[in-house]
Structure formats: structure tokens, C-alpha cells
MARVEX-555571 format. One record per residue (C-alpha): x, y negated, z; residue number from 1; residue in three letters. Coordinates in nm, 3 decimals. Layout:
BEGIN
+---------+---------+---------+-----+---------+
|       x |       y |       z | num | residuo |
+---------+---------+---------+-----+---------+
|       X |       Y |       Z | NUM |     ALA |
...
+---------+---------+---------+-----+---------+
This chain:
BEGIN
+---------+---------+---------+-----+---------+
|       x |       y |       z | num | residuo |
+---------+---------+---------+-----+---------+
|   9.728 |  -3.559 |  17.767 |   1 |     MET |
|  10.074 |  -3.520 |  17.577 |   2 |     LYS |
|  10.092 |  -3.624 |  17.244 |   3 |     ALA |
|  10.293 |  -3.397 |  16.990 |   4 |     HIS |
|  10.382 |  -3.552 |  16.645 |   5 |     PHE |
|  10.560 |  -3.345 |  16.403 |   6 |     SER |
|  10.838 |  -3.486 |  16.173 |   7 |     GLY |
|  10.609 |  -3.430 |  15.882 |   8 |     ARG |
|  10.309 |  -3.645 |  16.026 |   9 |     ALA |
|  10.557 |  -3.932 |  16.079 |  10 |     LEU |
|  10.689 |  -3.918 |  15.774 |  11 |     ALA |
|  10.383 |  -3.899 |  15.601 |  12 |     LEU |
|  10.244 |  -4.198 |  15.787 |  13 |     SER |
|  10.563 |  -4.409 |  15.752 |  14 |     ALA |
|  10.523 |  -4.343 |  15.368 |  15 |     MET |
|  10.155 |  -4.455 |  15.371 |  16 |     VAL |
|  10.248 |  -4.761 |  15.565 |  17 |     LEU |
|  10.488 |  -4.850 |  15.336 |  18 |     LEU |
|  10.301 |  -4.806 |  15.027 |  19 |     ALA |
|  10.031 |  -5.010 |  15.181 |  20 |     ALA |
|  10.296 |  -5.301 |  15.289 |  21 |     TRP |
|  10.402 |  -5.272 |  14.914 |  22 |     LEU |
|  10.069 |  -5.299 |  14.746 |  23 |     CYS |
|   9.984 |  -5.602 |  14.997 |  24 |     LEU |
|  10.289 |  -5.746 |  14.962 |  25 |     TRP |
|  10.331 |  -5.704 |  14.517 |  26 |     LEU |
|   9.923 |  -5.779 |  14.518 |  27 |     VAL |
|   9.829 |  -6.057 |  14.731 |  28 |     ALA |
|  10.098 |  -6.210 |  14.885 |  29 |     LEU |
|  10.283 |  -6.269 |  14.580 |  30 |     THR |
|  10.246 |  -6.584 |  14.293 |  31 |     GLN |
|  10.310 |  -6.387 |  13.968 |  32 |     ALA |
|  10.090 |  -6.310 |  13.655 |  33 |     ASN |
|   9.898 |  -5.974 |  13.637 |  34 |     ILE |
|  10.131 |  -5.814 |  13.390 |  35 |     ARG |
|  10.445 |  -5.855 |  13.632 |  36 |     GLU |
|  10.216 |  -5.727 |  13.892 |  37 |     ARG |
|  10.139 |  -5.431 |  13.766 |  38 |     VAL |
|  10.497 |  -5.372 |  13.635 |  39 |     VAL |
|  10.661 |  -5.437 |  14.037 |  40 |     TRP |
|  10.379 |  -5.190 |  14.167 |  41 |     MET |
|  10.464 |  -4.927 |  13.938 |  42 |     SER |
|  10.833 |  -4.954 |  14.003 |  43 |     LEU |
|  10.771 |  -4.985 |  14.365 |  44 |     ALA |
|  10.539 |  -4.711 |  14.422 |  45 |     LEU |
|  10.640 |  -4.439 |  14.173 |  46 |     LEU |
|  10.926 |  -4.326 |  14.392 |  47 |     PRO |
|  10.717 |  -4.260 |  14.673 |  48 |     LEU |
|  10.464 |  -4.070 |  14.457 |  49 |     LEU |
|  10.703 |  -3.848 |  14.349 |  50 |     LEU |
|  10.813 |  -3.703 |  14.700 |  51 |     VAL |
|  10.460 |  -3.720 |  14.856 |  52 |     ALA |
|  10.381 |  -3.372 |  14.738 |  53 |     TYR |
|  10.688 |  -3.211 |  14.823 |  54 |     PRO |
|  10.683 |  -3.396 |  15.197 |  55 |     VAL |
|  10.280 |  -3.328 |  15.219 |  56 |     TRP |
|  10.407 |  -2.976 |  15.152 |  57 |     ARG |
|  10.638 |  -2.974 |  15.445 |  58 |     GLY |
|  10.984 |  -2.929 |  15.186 |  59 |     GLN |
|  11.305 |  -2.966 |  15.286 |  60 |     LYS |
|  11.428 |  -3.130 |  14.999 |  61 |     ALA |
|  11.101 |  -3.342 |  15.004 |  62 |     GLY |
|  11.212 |  -3.490 |  15.347 |  63 |     PHE |
|  11.572 |  -3.538 |  15.204 |  64 |     ALA |
|  11.462 |  -3.714 |  14.901 |  65 |     TRP |
|  11.246 |  -3.935 |  15.139 |  66 |     CYS |
|  11.548 |  -4.037 |  15.336 |  67 |     GLY |
|  11.719 |  -4.115 |  15.021 |  68 |     PHE |
|  11.444 |  -4.360 |  14.881 |  69 |     LEU |
|  11.443 |  -4.513 |  15.250 |  70 |     ALA |
|  11.769 |  -4.639 |  15.177 |  71 |     LEU |
|  11.666 |  -4.761 |  14.871 |  72 |     GLY |
|  11.370 |  -4.959 |  14.975 |  73 |     TYR |
|  11.608 |  -5.061 |  15.296 |  74 |     PHE |
|  11.847 |  -5.218 |  15.021 |  75 |     ALA |
|  11.619 |  -5.380 |  14.835 |  76 |     GLN |
|  11.431 |  -5.551 |  15.159 |  77 |     GLY |
|  11.807 |  -5.681 |  15.254 |  78 |     ILE |
|  11.831 |  -5.827 |  14.915 |  79 |     THR |
|  11.513 |  -5.977 |  14.910 |  80 |     VAL |
|  11.563 |  -6.083 |  15.280 |  81 |     LEU |
|  11.910 |  -6.249 |  15.161 |  82 |     LEU |
|  11.807 |  -6.416 |  14.836 |  83 |     THR |
|  11.467 |  -6.535 |  14.888 |  84 |     SER |
|  11.340 |  -6.816 |  15.114 |  85 |     LYS |
|  10.974 |  -6.771 |  15.073 |  86 |     SER |
|  10.962 |  -6.377 |  15.067 |  87 |     ASP |
|  11.220 |  -6.345 |  15.357 |  88 |     GLY |
|  10.951 |  -6.248 |  15.622 |  89 |     GLY |
|  10.756 |  -6.011 |  15.370 |  90 |     TYR |
|  11.112 |  -5.831 |  15.344 |  91 |     ALA |
|  11.168 |  -5.778 |  15.699 |  92 |     SER |
|  10.845 |  -5.572 |  15.699 |  93 |     MET |
|  10.989 |  -5.377 |  15.405 |  94 |     GLU |
|  11.310 |  -5.347 |  15.594 |  95 |     VAL |
|  11.131 |  -5.212 |  15.907 |  96 |     SER |
|  10.869 |  -4.963 |  15.742 |  97 |     LEU |
|  11.205 |  -4.840 |  15.546 |  98 |     SER |
|  11.389 |  -4.789 |  15.884 |  99 |     LEU |
|  11.079 |  -4.631 |  16.016 | 100 |     LEU |
|  11.054 |  -4.382 |  15.694 | 101 |     LEU |
|  11.437 |  -4.288 |  15.713 | 102 |     PHE |
|  11.395 |  -4.200 |  16.116 | 103 |     ILE |
|  11.067 |  -4.007 |  16.042 | 104 |     ALA |
|  11.244 |  -3.821 |  15.735 | 105 |     ALA |
|  11.554 |  -3.750 |  15.952 | 106 |     SER |
|  11.321 |  -3.603 |  16.245 | 107 |     ALA |
|  11.143 |  -3.370 |  16.026 | 108 |     ALA |
|  11.455 |  -3.256 |  15.887 | 109 |     LEU |
|  11.597 |  -3.188 |  16.217 | 110 |     ARG |
|  11.278 |  -3.031 |  16.311 | 111 |     GLY |
|  11.273 |  -2.781 |  15.992 | 112 |     LEU |
|  11.627 |  -2.694 |  16.072 | 113 |     ARG |
|  11.560 |  -2.611 |  16.453 | 114 |     ARG |
|  11.249 |  -2.379 |  16.332 | 115 |     ASN |
|  11.463 |  -2.183 |  16.069 | 116 |     ALA |
+---------+---------+---------+-----+---------+
């Protein structure tokens, strides 16, 4: 049996994994008060929520924006990785998931271009 994954499915899966990791990191693994956690969660998840619908619909612009956002999450993860010893392990997971999201969005764009 041959498994076939579309770029859209991979991008959506990578978005869900990144959002779930950010929720876990910023809610359960962070030592902060509730107000700071709410602000961090809203800032971290709002961009993913904004591009979720266009990616769900399979729109080319949604995948492009998803790739741009992945680079932002990658930069934030690298910054935390280099500046915080206590959160370095958590940031390395964010870096990995943001790279996965970038690759998935790129694959989806290539698939759309190939079909056009």
C-alpha cells in the first residue's frame, strides 16, 4: 500500500503540531503568571489562526503566507535557543516544527504550480 500525502495535508498537520507545541510550551512548561501566558498565547497563535482558513481551502496565497510565518517562528526559536539556557530544549522543538511547516508549505505551493 502506497501512502500519498498532499501538500495541503502536510501543511495543515505541521500547523496543528506547531500550534499544539506552542500551547504546551506556553501554558504548561512556562513559569509565568496567567496574564503573561494569555498574552504570549495570543501573540503566538494569532498568526497561525489567520492563515489556517486559506490553507484549509488550498489557496496559493495561504501557503505562501504560511511559509513566511514559518520563517518568523524559526527566527523566534533560534533567538530563544541562543539566549535562554532554560528554554533551549523547548525552542529547538519550535525550530524543528517551523522548518517542517516551511517545507510543507513549499511542497504545497509546488504541487499547486504543477497542477496549474
